[in-house]
C-alpha positions as a printed Julia matrix, in Angstrom:
408×3 Matrix{Float64}:
  -4.95   -9.36  -26.34
  -2.74   -8.22  -24.45
  -2.3    -7.6   -20.83
  -1.13   -4.82  -19.21
   3.26   -4.57  -19.04
   6.0    -2.18  -18.28
   8.93   -1.79  -20.81
  11.87   -4.27  -21.33
  13.91   -0.97  -20.45
  12.39   -0.87  -17.69
  12.19   -4.67  -16.29
  15.58   -4.1   -17.32
  16.3    -1.6   -14.61
  15.09   -3.86  -12.06
  16.84   -6.7   -12.54
  19.87   -4.49  -12.77
  18.87   -3.7    -9.19
  18.43   -7.31   -7.93
  21.74   -8.4    -9.8
  23.91   -5.95   -7.11
  21.97   -6.29   -4.23
  22.89   -9.47   -5.06
  26.73   -9.06   -5.2
  26.84   -6.71   -2.13
  25.73   -9.48   -0.09
  27.36  -12.27   -2.11
  24.06  -13.85   -2.89
  23.95  -16.58   -5.86
  20.78  -16.32   -6.72
  17.39  -14.76   -4.95
  14.19  -16.87   -4.03
  11.07  -14.9    -4.03
   8.13  -15.78   -2.65
   4.43  -13.88   -2.86
   1.18  -14.9    -2.03
  -2.39  -13.36   -2.73
  -3.46  -11.21    0.06
  -4.6    -7.79   -0.06
  -5.95   -8.95   -3.48
  -2.91  -10.3    -4.6
  -0.84   -7.01   -3.3
   1.39   -9.4    -1.41
   2.9   -10.71   -4.57
   4.37   -7.32   -4.84
   8.49   -8.66   -4.82
   7.43  -11.6    -7.01
   5.55   -9.34   -9.41
   7.95   -6.49  -10.03
  10.48   -8.7   -11.42
   7.84  -10.57  -12.88
   4.32   -8.58  -13.89
   2.64  -12.01  -12.42
   0.22  -11.41   -9.72
  -0.66  -15.38   -8.37
  -4.12  -15.93   -7.27
  -2.59  -18.01   -4.53
   1.08  -18.44   -4.22
   4.18  -18.07   -5.8
   7.78  -18.78   -6.04
  10.58  -16.86   -8.54
  13.75  -18.26   -9.02
  16.27  -15.73   -9.79
  19.95  -16.39  -10.22
  22.76  -14.23  -10.47
  24.05  -15.87  -13.35
  21.86  -17.37  -15.64
  17.97  -17.53  -16.18
  14.69  -16.58  -13.98
  12.15  -19.56  -13.43
   8.74  -18.72  -12.39
   6.66  -21.14  -10.22
   2.97  -20.69  -10.41
   0.4   -22.38   -7.83
  -1.72  -23.98   -9.76
  -1.2   -26.35  -13.21
  -4.81  -24.37  -15.1
  -3.35  -21.28  -14.13
   0.02  -22.16  -16.11
  -1.17  -21.15  -19.72
  -2.32  -17.83  -18.43
   0.87  -17.19  -16.59
   2.74  -17.76  -19.51
   0.53  -15.06  -20.96
   1.48  -12.25  -18.27
   4.67  -13.32  -17.71
   7.42  -11.32  -18.34
  10.2   -14.52  -17.31
   9.88  -17.11  -20.38
  10.33  -20.25  -17.34
   6.84  -19.63  -16.26
   5.72  -23.25  -15.17
   3.66  -25.19  -11.91
   5.1   -25.3    -8.97
   3.02  -28.42   -8.58
   2.26  -29.46   -4.46
   6.36  -29.58   -3.54
   7.41  -25.92   -4.71
  10.27  -26.16   -2.27
  11.23  -29.73   -4.12
  10.87  -27.86   -7.51
  13.06  -24.91   -6.25
  15.83  -26.93   -4.64
  16.13  -28.86   -8.39
  15.91  -26.06  -10.21
  19.02  -24.33   -7.98
  21.14  -27.55   -8.85
  20.64  -27.23  -12.06
  21.9   -23.51  -11.62
  25.68  -24.89  -10.61
  23.83  -23.67   -6.99
  24.12  -25.99   -4.41
  26.33  -24.33   -1.69
  27.43  -20.69   -0.81
  24.53  -17.84   -0.33
  21.21  -17.5    -1.41
  19.23  -14.55   -0.61
  15.57  -15.36    0.54
  13.01  -12.24   -0.35
   9.42  -12.98    1.59
   6.68  -10.67    2.08
   6.95   -8.05    4.05
   9.8    -7.97    6.74
   7.42   -4.98    8.66
   5.84   -8.11    9.94
   8.55  -10.76    9.47
   6.07  -12.29    6.82
   7.89  -15.09    4.34
   7.77  -18.61    2.71
   5.66  -21.17    5.01
   8.26  -22.87    7.48
   7.18  -25.88    5.91
   8.96  -25.15    2.23
  11.86  -23.4     3.81
  13.04  -26.89    6.42
  12.55  -28.7     2.89
  14.54  -26.17    1.1
  17.05  -27.04    3.96
  17.03  -30.93    3.94
  17.61  -30.61    0.61
  20.28  -27.93    0.49
  22.27  -28.65    3.69
  25.19  -26.38    2.11
  22.86  -23.29    1.49
  23.16  -20.31    3.61
  20.18  -18.96    3.17
  20.02  -14.87    4.36
  17.07  -13.17    4.64
  17.08   -9.95    2.5
  13.19   -9.3     1.96
  13.93   -5.46    3.42
  16.83   -4.97    1.22
  14.85   -6.27   -1.79
  12.52   -3.78   -0.83
  14.19   -0.91   -0.8
  15.08   -1.2    -4.28
  10.93   -0.52   -5.35
  10.83    2.4    -2.81
  11.74    5.3    -5.61
   9.49    4.98   -8.56
  10.36    5.1   -12.23
   8.46    7.2   -15.09
   6.68    4.07  -16.0
   5.63    2.76  -12.47
   4.03    6.86  -11.86
   1.94    6.57  -15.06
   0.55    3.41  -13.63
  -0.18    5.22   -9.47
  -1.58    7.65  -12.06
  -3.72    5.75  -13.23
  -4.79    3.9   -10.61
  -5.2     7.48   -8.93
  -7.89    8.14  -11.25
  -9.64    5.19  -11.04
 -10.1     5.94   -7.35
 -11.49    9.44   -8.34
 -14.61    7.67   -9.84
 -15.15    5.62   -6.77
 -15.77    8.93   -4.85
 -17.65   10.64   -8.0
 -19.81    7.9    -8.15
 -20.76    7.83   -4.66
 -21.36   11.72   -5.0
 -23.73   10.97   -7.43
 -25.52    8.04   -6.54
 -25.73    7.57   -2.58
 -29.35    7.92   -1.31
 -31.52    6.89    1.52
 -32.64    3.48    1.89
 -29.56    1.82    0.2
 -26.93   -0.08    1.87
 -23.77   -0.59    2.71
 -23.44   -3.82    0.6
 -24.8    -1.72   -2.19
 -22.59    1.19   -1.14
 -19.24   -1.51   -2.46
 -20.92   -1.99   -5.83
 -21.29    1.59   -6.86
 -17.65    1.71   -5.67
 -16.57   -1.17   -8.13
 -18.44   -0.52  -10.58
 -16.6     3.0   -10.8
 -13.51    1.26  -12.44
 -14.35   -2.55  -13.01
 -15.28   -2.08  -16.56
 -11.98    0.29  -17.43
  -9.95   -2.55  -16.27
  -9.42   -1.61  -12.96
  -8.62   -4.36   -9.75
 -10.18   -3.98   -6.39
  -7.44   -3.47   -3.2
  -9.71   -2.33   -0.25
 -12.98   -0.8     0.26
 -12.87    0.41    3.62
 -15.85    2.37    4.76
 -18.61    2.55    8.0
 -21.73    4.81    7.76
 -23.47    5.97   11.41
 -25.55    9.26   12.3
 -24.0    12.54   11.67
 -25.68   13.18   15.39
 -24.84    9.79   16.66
 -21.25    9.06   16.0
 -20.14    5.06   16.47
 -16.34    4.85   14.88
 -13.93    6.15   14.4
 -12.1     4.76   11.04
 -13.43    3.08    8.72
 -14.45   -0.86    8.78
 -12.87   -3.85    6.56
 -16.3    -5.65    6.03
 -19.45   -3.75    5.61
 -22.53   -4.44    7.06
 -26.62   -4.57    6.54
 -26.98   -1.4     7.92
 -29.85    0.87    5.75
 -28.17    4.29    5.21
 -30.33    7.54    6.13
 -30.91   11.45    5.35
 -28.2    12.72    8.08
 -25.57    9.91    8.27
 -22.0    10.11    7.15
 -20.08    7.7     5.57
 -15.91    7.4     6.05
 -13.84    5.65    3.35
 -10.67    4.26    2.76
 -10.5     3.1    -1.01
  -7.96    1.9    -3.18
  -8.42    0.8    -6.45
  -5.63   -1.05   -8.66
  -4.21   -1.18  -12.95
  -2.56   -4.75  -12.55
  -1.19   -3.68   -9.03
  -0.57   -0.26   -8.75
  -3.08    1.38   -6.56
  -4.38    4.51   -5.87
  -5.55    5.67   -2.56
  -8.61    8.06   -1.22
 -10.37    9.1     1.5
 -13.04   11.92    1.42
 -15.78   11.93    4.09
 -19.82   11.9     2.72
 -22.32   13.36    3.88
 -26.51   12.21    3.29
 -28.86   14.43    2.36
 -27.56   17.53    4.18
 -24.57   18.93    4.67
 -22.45   17.87    7.49
 -22.21   19.04   10.97
 -20.74   22.41   12.38
 -18.45   18.95   14.7
 -18.1    17.51   11.55
 -16.64   20.1     9.2
 -14.39   21.11   11.91
 -12.93   17.38   12.14
 -12.7    18.14    8.52
 -10.98   21.5     8.1
  -8.14   19.98   10.68
  -7.98   17.13    8.7
  -7.28   19.79    5.3
  -4.76   22.0     7.36
  -2.83   18.26    8.36
  -2.83   17.11    4.81
  -1.77   20.29    3.3
   1.23   21.16    5.34
   2.13   17.97    5.79
   2.31   17.61    2.03
   3.94   21.03    2.16
   7.11   19.55    4.05
   7.59   16.78    2.57
  10.42   17.55    0.24
  13.48   15.88   -1.24
  16.11   15.51    2.3
  12.94   16.15    4.89
  11.77   13.11    7.1
   9.32   11.27    9.78
   9.79   14.12   12.4
   9.37   17.28    9.61
   5.97   15.49    8.85
   5.44   14.52   12.14
   5.94   18.4    13.67
   3.48   19.23   10.78
   0.5    17.17   11.84
   0.84   17.96   15.55
  -2.07   20.6    14.7
  -4.09   18.08   15.27
  -3.31   18.01   18.75
  -3.68   21.36   18.94
  -7.0    21.19   18.19
  -7.92   18.29   20.5
  -7.88   15.73   18.6
  -5.66   12.98   17.94
  -5.36    9.9    15.13
  -5.65    6.14   14.98
  -4.95    5.39   11.52
  -1.37    5.74    9.75
  -0.65    9.11    9.57
   1.63    8.65    6.11
   2.52    5.68    4.1
   4.68    4.85    1.24
   2.38    2.79   -1.52
   3.31    1.05   -4.24
   1.88   -2.1    -4.68
   1.97   -2.57   -1.25
   2.53   -0.82    1.58
   5.93    1.14    2.18
   7.95    3.13    4.32
   8.03    6.08    5.08
   5.58    4.75    7.68
   4.36    7.36   10.58
   1.32    5.94   12.94
  -0.52    6.77   15.72
   2.61    6.2    17.98
   3.44    9.64   16.75
   0.99   11.41   19.2
   3.01   11.04   22.15
   5.89   14.32   20.14
   2.59   16.8    19.85
   3.28   18.28   23.74
   7.21   18.56   22.18
   5.6    21.28   19.07
   3.08   22.56   20.8
   4.91   23.12   24.42
   8.81   23.26   23.55
   9.73   24.6    27.17
   7.82   22.18   29.15
   9.09   19.15   27.18
  12.64   18.56   28.38
  12.3    14.44   29.29
  14.15   12.9    26.13
  12.12   10.63   25.18
   9.6    13.3    24.29
  12.16   14.29   21.71
  10.97   13.88   18.04
  13.47   11.12   15.87
  13.93   11.98   12.34
  12.96    8.81   11.83
  13.42    7.86    7.74
  14.43   10.5     5.13
  12.01   11.59    2.47
  13.25   10.78   -1.0
  12.16   12.0    -4.69
   9.62   10.44   -5.85
   8.37    7.82   -3.77
   4.7     7.29   -4.0
   3.14    8.3    -0.34
  -0.14    8.31    0.43
  -0.71   11.51    3.06
  -4.22   10.82    5.01
  -4.88   12.66    8.61
  -7.01   11.0    10.26
  -8.17   12.89   12.85
 -10.26   11.27   16.07
 -12.82   12.44   19.26
 -10.58   11.11   22.29
 -13.59    8.65   23.01
 -12.88    7.24   19.46
 -16.84    7.72   18.45
 -15.92   10.59   15.8
 -12.67   10.6    12.72
 -12.74   10.9     9.6
  -9.48   10.16    6.8
  -8.54   12.64    4.85
  -6.02   12.72    2.22
  -4.49   10.12   -0.88
  -2.09    9.27   -2.96
   0.89   11.92   -3.4
   4.23   11.92   -5.5
   7.13   12.88   -3.98
   8.27   16.35   -5.9
  10.86   19.14   -5.2
   8.64   21.18   -4.18
   6.53   19.07   -1.63
   4.18   15.61   -1.73
   2.34   16.46   -4.97
  -1.33   14.79   -4.82
  -1.7    11.83   -7.94
  -6.25   12.29   -7.04
  -7.87   15.08   -8.51
 -11.27   14.52   -7.37
 -11.51   17.65   -4.92
 -10.13   18.13   -1.16
 -13.88   18.34   -0.04
 -16.38   17.29    2.38
 -18.92   15.08   -0.34
 -22.89   15.65    0.22
 -24.87   12.92   -1.63
 -27.77   14.67   -2.48
 -29.83   11.88   -4.11
């Protein structure tokens, strides 16, 4: 019996990057925190160094000198955690993990100086619980705590070949979900049945759930511009459209795919036009996302959505790889489209398109144009997970870029 794990060389690479981060910031150790949010993907930082995805919360004490310690959340999870974790010292963190962390730091000879804290996500200021931090401060009053969550996340931006191998497996899982929906969806099912089809497509192959967002509605009476995170018992009818965003994971690494499905008939002209614009935007964005390009280039490439009379609601692109990462462009990019479409009329500095973050080779990026109508009653997503290569973003999803029609 074995669990998925990367090679020793891959973990040595990661440990080296973590050590270089500590040296550059004069840190004696890192204390990393993760929780079970988003189907355990909030464990990304702990997972990256330990291979372990806790079902509740976990802490990893990672000293610059000496051996790391992984504290998992529940005592009955320890035997399984020890089988999975690459950290030899894997143990229960008790109901007072801050006390255990402080004791371990002291045991490593760390009771003063600087220690780095790595939380869940710097964008959302998500870190360890306040009570745990207050206890650490009280136990180690001479420690200077430094939040390096954003710096640590940068270590994970560029994916290794081993990581892309896992991402490719996950992309195949998500491809399978759309293929199963195309073959099995029929009138009379509920949205709950669709979730059953989605998860059955990859669960038996070793996949794990990440997210399954969808919304069904009549094509001739649309009611939504983005998929819903919570499904209902609505009964699927002939003439419906199903919009979706699906991710399935191979041990934490996820693919992601977006395709609309028409039920029992071809899409109406209005829906087909929306989809065609989404495909054009997807292809232009992928073409421009080369190493050295930037988020501003992506915004320019997406302006055709505005030219067609649509806008977007969800993110246009976002980095991926266990959790959401930069580059990330959200719906605020819409305000810059006028500068692309009518440059002579765009003299206000506020309309100038910022360069934003640079696109780097071997980033994993979800490209997901979401053209919607101005009344927000109609919209869809088109796209999937890509790899940034020398000549653009190459899709890891192999399911055809088509408006799916479920004939069942």
